[in-house]
N, C-alpha and C positions, 0 to 999 in steps of 0.2 A: 488408471495408469497402464501405459504398456510396457513391456520390456522389451528393451533394445539392445543387444550387446551387452546384457547383465545390468544395465542401468535402467533406474525408473525415468521415463519422461512421461511428459504430459501428452494428453490426446492431441490431435493437431488442432482443434477447436477451442483449446484452452492452451493456457501459457501462464506459469509460474513466475509470481512477482513478489519480489523481497523488499520490505518498507522500514528502513531504520526509522527508529523514534526518537526523539529529542526531547532537550527540556524536561518540562513537568510530565510529558507522556511516556518516558522510560519508566516511570513508578509504574505506569498501569498495566504494562506488561511483562511477564519474567521471561517471555522467550523474545528475544531482540536478535536481530531483526525479525519482524514478523512477515511470514510467509502465506501467501494464498494464491490457490488456484482460481483464476479467472477466464471468462469466457473471452475469445477476441472479439474487438468492436467494444469492449467495455470501455466507459467515460470516468473522469475523476471522480465525480458524482457519484457515480456506482461503487467505484473501489473504495470511497469513504465510508459508504454503509457495510461492505464486507469487512474492512478494518475494525471499525465500530463493534461489529459481532464479534470478530476473533477475538479482539482484547476484552470483550465481555463490558463495554461501556456504551451508553446511550448514544447515539450519533450527535447529539446536540453536544454533547461532552467534547468533541474535535470538529464542529463546524467552523471555528475560527481560527483553524490550522490550515496550512498551505502544503498541498503537494508539489514535490520539486523532483528534477532530476539533478545531477551535479551539475548541469550547466543552465535550468531555467526553472522559474515556476510555471504551475502548470494552471491551465484557466479550468473551471468546473467540468467544461464540454471537452477539452483535451482527450483523446483517446490513448490508454496506456497500455496497448498489446505491445509496441517497443520498448517500451520502458521496463525495463527487467528488475533494475534496480532504482528504488526511489527513496526521497525522504519526506518524512511527514513533520514539520516545523511549527510549533506553536508559537503564537503572537509573542514580541519582544516589548517588555516594558521596562523603563530606566526610571533613574532617580539621580 
């Protein structure tokens, strides 16, 4: 990270992304939201791997979860570099 004006900023080829966890996922991470430093051009499928590693769970444990912004659910091929704040949503079941 570079220091600019006393602030820590990510290198130009990286972006910091915050991912808020919901439902059962909140129990998986004491640090919420989860922050990751990701390379530009990263896709949702790659972010899933970073988040799983960051919270210490197998990727398979969050495969059924959806990544979204405040406005849209994102496909696995969606780029995430412009999404500084995201949500990770587990599937919902009712009864």
